[in-house]
ZAZA-616283 format. One record per residue (C-alpha): x, y, z. Coordinates in steps of 0.05 Angstrom, whole numbers, padded with zeros to 5 digits, always signed. Example, Ala and Ser with C-alpha at 12.3 -4.5 7.8 and 13.67 -1.06 7.14 Angstrom:
REM ZAZA-616283
+00246-00090+00156+00273-00021+00143
END
This chain:
REM ZAZA-616283
+00261+00783+00016+00210+00741-00020+00189+00679+00017+00240+00635-00015+00296+00685+00000+00277+00694+00074+00312+00631+00092+00337+00622+00168+00401+00655+00183+00433+00586+00195+00422+00570+00123+00448+00634+00098+00511+00636+00140+00525+00556+00134+00578+00569+00083+00637+00525+00086+00709+00537+00063+00733+00521-00006+00781+00468-00031+00806+00493-00095+00836+00558-00126+00805+00587-00187+00850+00613-00245+00832+00685-00237+00861+00686-00164+00932+00694-00201+00904+00758-00232+00871+00788-00170+00899+00817-00107+00872+00820-00031+00826+00880-00016+00786+00882+00049+00746+00940+00070+00751+00939+00150+00690+00928+00183+00692+00981+00236+00729+01036+00188+00700+01103+00198+00762+01146+00181+00760+01213+00147+00781+01220+00078+00758+01229+00005+00716+01161+00012+00676+01187+00069+00614+01222+00056+00587+01222+00126+00586+01297+00124+00524+01290+00073+00481+01271+00128+00449+01314+00171+00458+01302+00244+00422+01276+00287+00369+01239+00250+00307+01271+00263+00331+01340+00278+00283+01375+00232+00221+01331+00262+00185+01271+00235+00191+01248+00163+00128+01265+00131+00099+01258+00062+00093+01326+00024+00042+01352-00022+00081+01326-00085+00086+01260-00064+00157+01257-00036+00185+01254+00031+00207+01312+00074+00245+01324+00135+00217+01392+00160+00215+01438+00098+00269+01400+00060+00260+01343+00009+00299+01280+00035+00319+01216-00002+00341+01154+00034+00402+01107+00017+00392+01046+00062+00417+00975+00086+00379+00920+00116+00398+00892+00180+00372+00821+00188+00356+00777+00251+00405+00795+00305+00449+00839+00257+00407+00898+00282+00426+00883+00356+00502+00883+00355+00539+00890+00425+00548+00955+00450+00623+00953+00439+00606+00943+00360+00544+00981+00351+00578+01051+00347+00631+01024+00300+00582+00995+00251+00545+01060+00254+00602+01100+00239+00623+01055+00178+00551+01058+00152+00549+01137+00154+00618+01138+00121+00592+01105+00058+00531+01149+00060+00475+01104+00091+00422+01144+00123+00375+01095+00138+00378+01024+00167+00319+00971+00157+00307+00924+00216+00286+00862+00184+00268+00791+00207+00277+00807+00279+00213+00770+00293+00240+00708+00256+00279+00676+00314+00287+00678+00388+00347+00708+00420+00406+00709+00402+00387+00703+00331+00322+00747+00335+00286+00796+00384+00236+00745+00409+00244+00720+00481+00283+00659+00492+00241+00635+00545+00168+00648+00529+00124+00597+00493+00083+00651+00460+00113+00681+00395+00104+00757+00409+00140+00770+00476+00208+00807+00470+00275+00790+00499+00300+00843+00547+00375+00842+00526+00357+00841+00451+00312+00899+00462+00364+00936+00498+00413+00926+00446+00369+00947+00389+00353+01013+00431+00425+01026+00437+00443+01016+00369+00385+01060+00344+00414+01113+00390+00483+01108+00355+00450+01109+00287+00411+01168+00306+00471+01206+00328+00506+01197+00260+00449+01219+00222+00420+01149+00205+00346+01137+00210+00310+01073+00226+00254+01030+00191+00221+00980+00234+00185+00919+00204+00130+00885+00243+00109+00816+00210+00166+00785+00173+00180+00715+00196+00147+00704+00264+00118+00632+00274+00052+00643+00305+00033+00582+00344-00022+00550+00387+00011+00577+00452-00011+00650+00421-00082+00624+00432-00095+00605+00355-00122+00534+00334-00065+00480+00341-00071+00471+00262-00034+00536+00253+00028+00496+00268+00021+00453+00206+00037+00511+00164+00105+00548+00144+00115+00620+00175+00095+00658+00120+00026+00615+00106+00013+00627+00180+00016+00702+00165-00035+00695+00108-00092+00670+00160-00076+00743+00192-00111+00780+00136-00180+00755+00155-00171+00725+00225-00188+00770+00282-00145+00733+00336-00079+00741+00295-00093+00815+00283-00094+00824+00357-00029+00785+00365+00003+00830+00311-00022+00890+00342+00005+00868+00409+00076+00859+00378+00071+00928+00352+00058+00953+00417+00115+00918+00449+00166+00941+00396+00143+01013+00382+00113+01031+00449+00173+01009+00491+00215+01073+00518+00289+01074+00494+00331+01093+00555+00388+01121+00506+00341+01169+00473+00287+01182+00525+00230+01169+00471+00193+01108+00445+00200+01083+00376+00131+01114+00361+00151+01184+00387+00224+01186+00361+00232+01226+00299+00294+01185+00281+00246+01125+00269+00225+01146+00198+00184+01089+00176+00142+01027+00197+00128+00968+00154+00067+00918+00170+00074+00854+00138+00136+00837+00092+00122+00809+00023+00054+00780+00035-00021+00799+00015-00086+00757+00014-00096+00765-00062-00019+00748-00070-00025+00687-00027-00088+00662-00065-00058+00670-00132+00004+00630-00106-00048+00573-00082-00027+00588-00007-00097+00597+00014-00114+00528-00018-00066+00499+00035-00101+00528+00099-00130+00483+00144-00205+00476+00144-00211+00510+00212-00190+00577+00175-00218+00563+00111-00285+00557+00143-00281+00625+00178-00260+00651+00103-00321+00616+00075-00370+00651+00127-00340+00720+00108-00342+00707+00033-00419+00686+00038-00431+00747+00084-00399+00795+00033-00442+00761-00025-00505+00767+00018-00493+00842+00027-00475+00849-00050-00534+00809-00081-00584+00799-00020-00611+00731-00046-00579+00668-00084-00629+00684-00143-00597+00747-00158-00526+00718-00150-00545+00664-00198-00571+00713-00250-00507+00751-00242-00457+00694-00244-00492+00645-00295-00481+00696-00353-00422+00671-00398-00421+00600-00383-00388+00554-00431-00395+00477-00427-00340+00429-00438-00325+00417-00513-00282+00382-00559-00218+00347-00540-00155+00377-00568-00099+00330-00543-00080+00262-00580-00071+00199-00541-00080+00224-00474-00100+00158-00454-00028+00126-00479-00063+00067-00510-00019+00088-00574+00042+00083-00526+00081+00148-00533+00050+00176-00599+00041+00253-00603+00083+00260-00538+00157+00279-00531+00200+00272-00471+00256+00320-00463+00321+00309-00425+00373+00364-00417+00435+00382-00385+00460+00308-00376+00397+00287-00345+00374+00213-00354+00305+00193-00350+00266+00131-00372+00195+00137-00401+00151+00074-00396+00074+00062-00415+00047+00022-00364-00020-00006-00341-00021+00023-00270-00081+00071-00276-00126+00103-00224-00183+00053-00206-00235+00106-00228-00212+00098-00302-00187+00026-00307-00252+00005-00341-00235+00049-00400-00171+00012-00421-00128+00074-00409-00056+00065-00393-00008+00117-00357+00061+00141-00371+00116+00135-00319+00173+00180-00318+00232+00154-00278+00293+00205-00266+00352+00164-00259+00404+00222-00265+00377+00288-00248+00402+00350-00289+00432+00415-00260+00365+00444-00262+00291+00414-00248+00266+00433-00319+00323+00387-00351+00266+00331-00352+00200+00348-00380+00146+00318-00427+00099+00354-00474+00049+00352-00528+00053+00407-00584+00013+00431-00641-00047+00454-00606-00092+00509-00632-00112+00558-00578-00162+00616-00590-00148+00678-00549-00200+00692-00495-00228+00627-00500-00239+00578-00441-00201+00511-00434-00199+00451-00387-00140+00414-00372-00149+00352-00335-00107+00296-00315-00089+00244-00259-00017+00238-00230+00024+00212-00171+00097+00209-00151+00134+00156-00110+00144+00212-00060+00114+00279-00040+00141+00332-00089+00122+00390-00131+00120+00388-00204+00097+00441-00256+00044+00441-00312+00034+00497-00365+00004+00515-00430+00056+00556-00472+00078+00568-00540+00118+00514-00574+00162+00564-00610+00199+00630-00595+00188+00668-00550+00158+00610-00511+00107+00652-00482+00058+00629-00429-00012+00629-00458-00052+00631-00397-00037+00572-00356+00020+00554-00308+00012+00520-00239+00051+00481-00188+00025+00410-00177+00031+00377-00108+00041+00298-00119+00040+00247-00070+00043+00169-00073-00031+00169-00084-00070+00180-00143-00102+00248-00148-00138+00281-00204-00130+00357-00225-00172+00399-00262-00154+00470-00282-00192+00518-00329-00158+00573-00356-00167+00631-00413-00123+00629-00469-00081+00695-00464-00075+00700-00538-00090+00656-00603-00034+00608-00624-00041+00549-00675+00023+00520-00643+00011+00514-00571+00040+00461-00523+00018+00429-00457+00081+00414-00417+00087+00377-00351+00160+00402-00326+00206+00406-00265+00211+00332-00263+00288+00324-00262+00309+00361-00196+00317+00294-00159+00319+00224-00171+00247+00201-00170+00185+00170-00209+00120+00210-00229+00061+00176-00270+00006+00207-00309-00061+00181-00332-00121+00207-00371-00093+00277-00397-00146+00314-00431-00147+00386-00460-00215+00411-00481-00252+00471-00504-00298+00506-00452-00316+00483-00377-00337+00550-00352-00399+00552-00303-00431+00604-00253-00461+00587-00193-00463+00509-00183-00524+00466-00157-00533+00467-00081-00491+00530-00072-00526+00589-00037-00515+00649+00005-00573+00632+00049-00539+00570+00074-00474+00599+00066-00451+00540+00022-00414+00583-00033-00347+00553-00025-00277+00590-00021-00251+00591-00093-00191+00541-00105-00140+00572-00146-00135+00512-00191-00215+00516-00203-00219+00591-00213-00218+00589-00287-00281+00544-00281-00323+00600-00261-00351+00657-00302-00317+00726-00308-00374+00755-00265-00359+00702-00208-00284+00716-00214-00291+00790-00210-00332+00780-00146-00280+00735-00119-00225+00783-00130-00265+00839-00102-00275+00805-00038-00203+00783-00029-00183+00855-00045-00233+00885+00004-00216+00839+00058-00139+00851+00051-00152+00924+00047-00190+00920+00115-00132+00885+00143-00082+00939+00120-00128+00998+00143-00142+00964+00209-00069+00957+00221-00049+01026+00201-00105+01061+00244-00084+01022+00303-00007+01047+00291-00031+01121+00285-00091+01127+00334-00073+01078+00386+00004+01075+00388+00009+01148+00357+00062+01127+00312+00083+01190+00270+00129+01155+00220+00101+01138+00151+00072+01073+00147+00069+01023+00085+00036+00953+00082+00078+00908+00036+00111+00912-00031+00072+00928-00094+00086+00861-00122+00045+00829-00070-00013+00873-00060-00060+00910-00109-00033+00980-00121-00103+01013-00106-00098+00979-00037-00025+00998-00021-00038+01071-00049-00086+01083+00011-00027+01078+00061+00029+01135+00061+00079+01103+00015+00092+01046-00033+00144+00995-00028+00176+00947-00078+00234+00893-00077+00277+00866-00134+00335+00817-00139+00378+00808-00205+00391+00734-00212+00366+00710-00147+00388+00644-00120+00354+00581-00144+00349+00513-00112+00341+00458-00161+00325+00401-00104+00311+00420-00030+00293+00496-00014+00350+00533+00015+00400+00473+00005+00468+00511+00018+00506+00455-00023+00454+00457-00081+00437+00525-00114+00449+00568-00175+00463+00643-00179+00464+00653-00260+00528+00692-00270+00503+00745-00316+00510+00820-00321+00447+00861-00325+00473+00914-00372+00457+00862-00431+00382+00866-00411+00341+00927-00439+00336+00957-00368+00334+00892-00328+00304+00900-00258+00304+00979-00254+00248+00981-00303+00201+00929-00273+00211+00969-00207+00192+01033-00241+00129+01008-00269+00101+00999-00201+00101+01073-00183+00035+01101-00158+00027+01174-00180+00031+01224-00122+00062+01170-00072+00130+01162-00047+00160+01104-00074+00215+01062-00041+00252+00996-00060+00269+00970+00006+00308+00907-00018+00355+00904-00080+00418+00864-00094+00454+00825-00146+00470+00768-00100+00536+00736-00091+00579+00705-00124+00552+00739-00185+00620+00768-00209+00581+00824-00242+00552+00848-00175+00588+00912-00170+00539+00942-00226+00475+00933-00184+00474+00992-00138+00503+01043-00190+00446+01021-00239+00396+01025-00191+00416+01094-00158+00425+01124-00227+00356+01102-00254+00321+01117-00187+00346+01186-00190+00319+01190-00262+00255+01167-00239+00255+01212-00180+00243+01161-00128+00249+01168-00050+00285+01111-00018+00333+01053-00039+00358+00997+00007+00407+00945-00002+00388+00875+00021+00428+00865+00063+00484+00895+00102+00488+00836+00147+00450+00777+00185+00467+00752+00250+00540+00758+00270+00556+00707+00320+00628+00701+00297+00640+00773+00296+00638+00826+00246+00712+00817+00217+00699+00758+00165+00746+00794+00110+00711+00751+00057+00643+00752+00017+00604+00715+00064+00537+00693+00033+00488+00712-00023+00460+00779-00001+00505+00808+00058+00551+00864+00029+00586+00887+00093+00650+00845+00070+00640+00852-00003+00694+00895-00026+00667+00919-00094+00595+00925-00074+00614+00971-00013+00663+01011-00056+00606+01031-00102+00561+01055-00048+00600+01125-00048+00585+01135-00122+00512+01107-00115+00503+01162-00058+00526+01212-00108+00476+01192-00157+00420+01185-00117+00423+01213-00046+00459+01276-00071+00416+01275-00134+00475+01280-00186+00425+01250-00237+00367+01299-00255+00298+01271-00253+00268+01258-00323+00236+01317-00356+00174+01283-00381+00124+01234-00351+00085+01173-00377+00024+01157-00341-00026+01102-00347-00094+01098-00313-00109+01044-00262-00179+01048-00231-00198+00994-00180-00249+00962-00223-00198+00954-00280-00148+00928-00229-00195+00877-00203-00204+00850-00275-00133+00847-00296-00118+00809-00223-00164+00754-00250-00101+00737-00298-00047+00760-00252+00010+00716-00219+00034+00724-00147+00097+00766-00139+00077+00800-00206+00004+00830-00194-00013+00887-00242+00037+00939-00261+00056+00987-00321+00065+00933-00374-00007+00909-00365-00028+00977-00381+00014+00984-00444+00073+01020-00418+00135+00994-00452+00186+00972-00404+00247+01014-00439+00203+01074-00425+00233+01079-00355+00300+01089-00384+00278+01150-00422+00225+01188-00377+00191+01180-00310+00133+01131-00306+00076+01124-00261+00005+01093-00251-00054+01134-00234-00097+01095-00184-00172+01109-00166-00182+01178-00161-00116+01199-00193-00117+01249-00255-00071+01247-00311-00023+01307-00300-00022+01363-00350+00028+01353-00401+00038+01277-00387+00047+01225-00443+00003+01163-00451+00036+01095-00455+00033+01097-00532+00069+01168-00533+00131+01142-00498+00174+01133-00554+00217+01080-00528+00244+01040-00589+00311+01014-00615+00369+00988-00578+00398+01048-00548+00357+01089-00491+00379+01157-00476+00340+01195-00417+00309+01257-00436+00356+01293-00395+00415+01265-00437+00449+01244-00374+00440+01173-00378+00438+01123-00438+00433+01048-00436+00462+01016-00497+00446+00944-00517+00461+00959-00593+00515+00908-00594+00491+00838-00571+00521+00811-00504+00563+00877-00498+00514+00928-00465+00542+00986-00433+00511+01042-00392+00542+01111-00388+00529+01170-00335+00544+01239-00354+00526+01292-00307+00566+01354-00282+00586+01317-00218+00586+01243-00236+00613+01204-00296+00610+01132-00309+00619+01073-00351+00581+01008-00331+00587+00946-00372+00627+00923-00433+00667+00988-00442+00735+00950-00456+00771+00979-00517+00725+01037-00526+00726+01112-00519+00675+01148-00477+00673+01225-00476+00630+01245-00416+00633+01323-00422+00703+01345-00415+00725+01271-00387+00743+01216-00430+00740+01139-00400+00778+01087-00438+00767+01019-00398+00816+00961-00419+00795+00887-00432+00808+00864-00363+00791+00792-00334+00715+00793-00355+00720+00809-00429+00718+00882-00425+00664+00887-00368+00679+00937-00309+00650+00996-00274+00686+01064-00274+00658+01123-00240+00682+01190-00225+00649+01226-00170+00663+01300-00149+00668+01301-00074+00666+01382-00063+00626+01433-00089+00683+01463-00135+00695+01399-00166+00770+01407-00146+00768+01333-00111+00746+01271-00148+00740+01200-00126+00754+01147-00183+00721+01079-00165+00738+01018-00212+00707+00952-00199+00707+00883-00238+00715+00815-00215+00710+00794-00142+00716+00726-00106+00745+00697-00040+00813+00666-00032+00807+00593-00060+00731+00603-00078+00708+00532-00101+00676+00541-00166+00635+00482-00194+00629+00496-00261+00660+00540-00319+00599+00589-00318+00617+00602-00243+00545+00594-00227+00554+00559-00158+00606+00546-00109+00562+00500-00063+00591+00504+00005+00658+00522-00015+00657+00598-00013+00730+00604+00002+00768+00635+00055+00793+00706+00071+00815+00750+00046+00771+00773-00009+00807+00783-00073+00793+00836-00131+00808+00855-00204+00850+00918-00212+00806+00946-00266+00853+00979-00321+00828+01044-00357+00858+01110-00382+00822+01172-00359+00832+01242-00385+00814+01301-00344+00799+01372-00368+00858+01403-00331+00931+01409-00349+00972+01356-00315+01012+01407-00281+00948+01427-00239+00931+01353-00221+00949+01296-00174+00922+01224-00170+00933+01182-00111+00916+01104-00104+00880+01092-00038+00883+01038+00013+00824+01000+00039+00811+01058+00084+00808+01108+00033+00870+01136+00054+00927+01158+00002+00983+01102-00015+01022+01124-00077+01019+01178-00128+01009+01158-00200+01043+01186-00259+01006+01232-00310+01014+01241-00380+00990+01304-00421+00944+01286-00481+00928+01350-00518+00947+01392-00461+00899+01354-00416+00918+01307-00356+00914+01230-00367+00923+01176-00320+00920+01099-00326+00894+01064-00267+00904+00990-00266+00929+00926-00225+00995+00952-00208+00967+00996-00159+00924+00940-00120+00866+00985-00107+00788+00999-00124+00792+01073-00115+00837+01132-00127+00838+01205-00108+00842+01264-00157+00865+01331-00134+00861+01395-00176+00900+01453-00154
END
C-alpha cells in the first residue's frame, strides 16, 4: 500500500458499530460467504490450480518476458495477507487455504509482517532490536505456507514494508525521530541499515520450514520476493522526505554526492563550467500587492463546503521585513469544511511562459504545526498544474520559503494558490509573497568538490539550479538507488541462494530503467483511495468517494498499463476499489479483463485480510481494504479468474511502444512527482491506447519490436474504445452512463450502467434492469467446463452492512459506524437469453456456498431460453446447465 495506506492494523480494524439503518436496507437481503467454505460446486475453481504449488520447479522468467512454471506459461491471481493475517492458527490455516483455492487464488503475498511485533506481526515480542523473528509467528507462517502449497497456492514474501529500525539496531539515535517509511529512506545509502535488511532476509528466507523440509529460498512454492515496498530514493526526494532526514544521515549523503561529483568532473572548475551554463537571474515581479499594503486587493479568499474563515490584514510581520512597511494576511478557519481544500486563497491573471524559470517566495507561520499546500495552476478549466505544487510545513515561528520552478506550459491566466487551509480550525499567516521571473543559478559561491561542500539539493530549492546541475542530481540519486537494489538482489541470489524471481519496488516509486534490471516490474493502484481531511488515518474522519470507474476513460487500468517495461513480466501486487464504495464489485472484473488484454503476468487484491484477533467469521464488510467478508467482491473473483488466470480474454493483437533510455528518463525525472515517476503519458502514449492495444516502454538497451506502433499511431480517440480483438469495449459516449462489455467464447459481461439496455454478446443477450443504483450493476456469464454446458451467472450491485451509518447522501463516509453483521446485498435484476432451447436448459439459484437452492422458471424467446434473475431469489449467483 502507499505510505498513507499502510496504517497500522489497529487503525484499519478499529471500526465501530452503526447506529442508524439506511433506506436501501429494505431493498437488500443478507448474504454472507462463509469464511471457511471450500465445498465443491459450480463456484469452485480449485481444480484450475496445479497441485502442489511448485511441482514443475521454481517460477522463472522466460525469454518472452513472462513467468513460467517448468515449460508452461503461468499467470497469477493473488491476494495480500497483511500483518498477522498471514500467520493464522493451525486450526484455521487449512480452512483459509481451501477457501482461497476455491476462488481461484494461486498466490498469497505476505505483506506488512515486519511492521509489528507478535501477535500483530512476525517480529519478536521480546527483542529490543527490530529484526528478530518471533518463534511462534514463524512456525505459524511455515505451517500456513505448507497448507497453501498443498492446494496449489504460491507465496510472495515481502522484506521491508513497515519495520521501524531503531537505535538498538546500532543506528544513530536520530533514526527514531522519523516515521517508519522515512527510516527506510536512509537504507538506500546507509551501509549499516542495508546490513540490517540483509540480516532480516537471512532470518526469514533462510529458516527451514519443518512442514515442507525446505527453506523459503529453496522452496519452489515461494514464487516471489520483494525487497522494499513502495519506496525509492528518487521517490523520497521528490516527496521532500530526504529533506526531513537528520543531519547525521544527510552528512553521509552529502559525502557520497561530492565523491560522485569528483569522479565525474575531477575539479570544481570543471564542475562550475558545466553547471553555470543556462543561469537566469531574478527578474520582474508578477504579483500585485504581495505586501498587503493595499489590504486584500488582487487576492481572493475561497470558502467551500460550508467552511467558514476570516481573512484579516494584520501588521504582525517577520522582523526581517518589518522596516519595509509590509503587512500580512491572516486566515482564521472558524469552521472546517468537509475537505481541507475548502478554504484557500489565490491571485489570478498571471502570465507564464512555458519552459521559463520562476521564483516563488513568501513568509508563513501557523498557530500550530500543520501542513498546507502551495501551487501554480491554470485559473480556468482544466485547472492543470503549471509546474509547481508543494506541501508547506508551518510552525508557530515565521519561516521564509523559496521555490524555483519551470513553467510546464505558457498560460496568460495562471494563478498562485495557497490551499488545504480548511481541514481543521486554525490560523495561518502569510507575508511578503512574491513571484518573479528567473532565479536559476549553477554552482554557488563557496561550493567545491575538493572541500566536499556541494550541498544535498533540497527539493524546494531544486528549481534554483540550472538544468545541468539538476540532471547531475537526478543521475546521482538514480545511481545510488540502483546500487542499493542491485546489492540486495545479489545478496538474495548469491548469498541466500534464492531461486524466486526478485523485484525491488513499484514502478511509481522507482525509475523504470532501474527496476528493469531486476526480474520483474511491480505496480500498485487504488480507485478512490481513502482520504483523511484531518489527522492521517483517523478512523472517524475519512472520505471514500462513492464513484464508479466505468465513467472514466479507462480509470486506473490505463495508468497501470503505461508502466509496463517491454520484455519484463509485470505484476500489480496491490489493487482495490476500497469500501464502502457501493460500486466496488466492478474492480477485479475490470482489472482482470484489461490485464488479460495487456497480457500481464500477475494481479493481487489488496487485501484478503489484516490481523484477525477476533476470528475470521466477521460476516460483514470490515474495513476499507479487506475482501474476505465482502460478498460482492469475493463473488466476482471466479469470473475474474476466468478472464485472467484462464485467459478468456485474448491479448491485444497490436503493441504500442515508446522509447525510454536512461538519459531521457533522468531528464524527465527533473519534473516528475513522487508516486508518478516517468511513464507512458510522459512519452506521448494516450491513456486510452491501453483500452485498444497492448502498450509498453522500451528502456535502455531495448529495441522497437517489428510491427510495433509508435505512440502517435495508437489511434485511440472518441468515446468508445473497442479492443483490437473485438472482445472488450469501454463506452463513455453517454455522460455518467459508462459501460464496459466483455464478449469472449467463454466469458460474457456487462459492467456499469447497462440498465434498460440490450446487449447482444455473441449468441447471448444480457438486459439489466435499473436496480438500486440507477441502472449500474455487473452481470457476468462464465463457462465452467470445456464444453460450455455449465455456466455461472454472477450478478452484483449495491452492498453494505446491516445498519450502515452513512454520514451523507453521497455515501462517501460512515466514520466509525460501519454497521453490524450480516452484510446485505442487492439482488440484481436482469433478463438473460441463452443460445439454447428452453427444453435443454436448467437454471438454479445458489446459496452462499454455491450450492443449488431453487430452480428458476424459463421463458422461450424466438426458440431460445430466457431467464430473469433478480431479488426474489436472494442470491448473487446462478448455475446454468445445458443438457
